[in-house]
C-alpha positions in Angstrom: 109.6 90.9 110.8 107.4 92.9 108.6 109.9 93.2 105.7 110.4 89.4 105.8 106.6 88.5 106.0 105.4 91.2 103.4 108.3 91.2 101.0 105.9 91.1 98.1 104.3 94.6 99.0 105.3 96.2 95.8 103.9 93.2 93.5 100.7 94.9 92.1 98.4 94.2 89.0 96.8 97.4 87.2 93.3 97.1 86.7 92.1 100.3 85.0 92.4 103.2 87.2 92.6 101.2 90.4 95.8 99.5 91.2 94.7 96.3 92.9 97.1 94.4 95.2 96.9 90.7 96.4 98.7 91.7 99.7 95.2 92.2 101.4 94.2 88.5 100.6 97.7 87.4 101.7 97.6 89.4 105.0 94.3 87.7 105.9 95.6 84.4 105.2 98.9 85.0 107.2 96.8 86.5 110.0 94.6 83.6 110.5 96.9 81.1 112.2 98.1 83.9 114.6 96.3 84.3 118.0 96.5 87.8 119.6 93.9 90.2 121.1 93.5 93.8 119.6 95.9 95.4 122.0 98.6 92.8 121.3 98.6 93.1 117.6 98.9 96.8 117.5 102.8 96.9 118.0 103.1 94.5 115.0 100.9 96.5 112.9 102.7 99.6 113.8 106.1 97.9 112.6 104.5 96.6 109.5 103.3 100.2 108.5 106.9 101.6 109.3 108.3 99.0 107.0 106.0 100.2 104.1 103.0 98.0 104.2 99.8 99.8 103.0 97.5 100.8 105.9 94.5 98.8 104.4 96.7 95.6 104.2 97.9 96.2 108.0 94.2 96.9 108.9 93.1 93.5 107.3 96.0 91.6 108.9 94.9 93.2 112.2 91.3 92.2 111.6 92.1 88.8 110.5 94.2 88.2 113.7 91.6 89.2 116.1 88.4 87.9 114.5 89.4 84.9 112.3 92.2 83.1 114.2 92.0 79.4 114.6 91.7 79.6 118.4 88.8 81.9 118.0 87.0 79.5 115.7 87.6 76.7 118.2 85.8 78.7 120.8 83.1 79.7 118.6 82.5 76.0 117.4 81.3 75.2 120.9 78.6 78.0 120.7 77.4 78.2 117.1 76.2 75.6 115.0 78.6 74.6 111.9 76.4 76.4 109.4 76.2 79.6 111.3 79.9 79.4 112.0 80.5 79.2 108.1 78.3 82.2 107.7 80.2 84.1 110.4 83.5 83.2 108.5 82.3 84.2 105.2 80.9 87.5 106.3 83.8 88.4 108.5 86.4 87.2 105.8 84.7 89.3 103.0 84.3 92.3 105.3 88.0 92.2 106.2 89.1 91.9 102.6 86.7 94.6 101.4 87.8 97.1 104.3 91.4 96.6 103.4 90.8 97.2 99.7 88.7 100.2 100.6 91.4 101.7 102.9 94.2 101.1 100.3 92.0 102.7 97.5 91.2 105.9 99.6 94.6 106.3 101.3 96.7 105.7 98.0 
């Protein structure tokens, strides 16, 4: 499944010395509709990294699945006000993307 989902893993854009990749954004976007806990997504992330997906991209996917999933937002909507929920989604979303890019930058 990893090769089919992340077939675009080698498409990169050179920006100076750092090779930026859009796979982190796509991994977060793909991970949001999934629903799993942290222990349940580990085998999928293991398969993705074996298929050649960068570690930061796989980490961002795992964070998005556990923290930004649609069922999680439905549960949080009952507890948090809409404005606070939007702040939560924004902070966690930016944090997930930032962490993925930093891991890709450090490990690459």
